[in-house]
N, C-alpha and C positions, 0 to 999 in steps of 0.2 A: 131887744134885737141883738145886741152885742152878745148878750149871754147866750141867746139861742145860737148865734153864729159860732161862738166859742165851743158850745156843746156839740154842735154839729161838726165843727172842725175837729174837736177832740175825738168824737165818734169815728169820723172819717180817718183821722190820724191813727187811731187804735186799729181800725180795720186795715189801714195801709200797713201798719207795723205787723199785724197778724199775717197779712198777705206776704209781706217781706220775709217774716220769720218762716212762714210756710215754704216760700220759695227757696229761702236759705236752707231749710231742712231738706227740701226736695233736691236742691243742688248738692248738699252734703251727701245725700244718699246716692245721687248720680255720680258724684266724685268718688264716693266709696266703691260704687259698682265699677266705675271706670278704672279705679286703682286695682280692684280685684282682677278685672279683665286684663289690665296692663300687666299686673304681676303674673297672671296666668299665661298671657302672651309671651312675657319675658321668659317664664319657665319653659313654655313650649318652644320658644326660640332657642333657649339654652339646650333643651333636650334635642331639638332638631340639629343644632350645631354639633352637639355631642355625637348624635347619630351620623351626621355628615362626616365628622372627624373619624369615627369608627369605620364608616363606609370607605372613606378615603384611605385609611390605614389598611383595611382589608383589601381594597382595590390595589393599593401599592404592593402588598404582600402577594396578592394573586398575580399581579404583573411580574413581580420578581420571580415568583415560582414558575410562571409561564416562561419567562426568559431563561431561567435555569433549566427548565425542562427542554426548551428548544436547544439550548447549548448542549445538554446531555444527549438529546436526540441527534444533533449534528455530530457529536463525538462518536455516538454509537454507529451512525451511518458510516463515518470514516473508518471506524474499527471493523465494521462489517465488510466495507470495500477492501480494506487491507487483508482481512481474513480470506475473502474470496480470491484476492490476488495471490496470497500465499498458497491457498488451496490449488489454484490453477497452476502455479509454479511447481507445487509438489506433484500434481497429476502429470505435468509435462516431464518432470524429472523421473517419475515412476514409469511413464511411457518410454522415455529414453533408456532407463535402466532395463526395462523389459526387452527393448530392441537390442541393447548391447548384450543382454543375457542370451537372447536368441542367436545373435551373431557369434557369441562365444561358444554356445552349444553347437552351432553349425561348424565353427572352426575346430572344436574338439572332435566332432564326428568326422570331419575331414582329416584331422590329424590322426585319429584312430584308424581311419581307412588307409591313409598313407603309411601308417606304421605297420598295418597288416600286410600291405603291398610290399613294404620294405622287408618285413620278416619273411614273407613268401619268396621275395627275390633273393634274400640272404640264404634261405633254405635251398632254393634252386641252385644258387651259386656254390653253396657248400657241397651239394650233391654233384654238381658239375665238376667242382674241384676234386672231389673224391673219385668221381668217375674218371676224370682226366689223370689223376694219380694212378688209379688202377690200370687205365689203358696204357699210361706211360711205363708202369711197372711191367705189365704184360709184354709191352713192346720191347722193353729192355731185356726181359727174360728170353723172348724170341730172338732178339738181336744177339744175346749172349750165346744162344744155341747155334745161330748162324755163324758167328765169329769162331766158336769152338770147332765147328765142322770145317770152316775154312782153314783154321790153324792145323787141323789134322791133314788137310790136303797139302798145305805148305810143307808140313813135316814129312808126308809121304813122298813129296817131290824133292826132299832133301834141302829145302830152304828153311833152315833152322831160325835164321834171323826174323823172317816174316812170320814164322810159326810162333816164335816167342812173343813178338809184339802183338800179334793178333790174339793169342791166348790171353795175354795181359788185359787187352781191351775187353775180353769176354768175362773177366772176373770183377768182383766188387772193387770200388775205388779205395775204400778203407773199411775199418771195422764198424763204422757207423752206417755204412751203405746197406740198405735193406735187400739189395740184390743177392739172391742165394748163390753160393759158390757152384760154379759149373764144373762138374766132375770131369767132363771131357777136356775142357780147357786146362784144368789142373793137371791131368795126365799128360797133355801135350807139353806143358812146361817141364814136367818131370823128365819126360823122354828127351825133350830138346836140350835141356841143360845138363842131363846126365845125373840129376839129383833124384834119388829114390825116397819115397815116403816110408813111414814106419812099417806099412804093410807090404 
């Protein structure tokens, strides 16, 4: 009985050892599979982390680029606003310059008109002056004839003093006087003073 028991126990023990070894082998395989999956998961996690890092880097670059673009856009908008302001000022200056030019042209036209009027007035004044000089000259010639005739009357009446003074008044004042020599007055002077000419 003991022998049978020992045999049975040995068989049972062997079976148990085989079962244990089989379970250990299965456990080893499971551990190996788990390690492979863990390694794969670690690799996947590392790859994912790397991807996340790359994504974060690219996101940061994109955000920086967007911020720079927004900054440049803001600067461009400021520059555009300034350019429009300068353009408006230039247009206003041009408009003012055109207005001033128009005023200057109008002033020039008025000045030219006034100059023409002044020239015409000058011409009329010169003509009037010349006419006045001619009229005065003609009047002096007529007055010279009248005085010469009056001097003849004084001389005929025997009033030599008045004849001489009147005849002198009928003659030119000096050699620069344009009044022509009145022959009648000259003859009265000759007769009244007793001085005879060359002829």
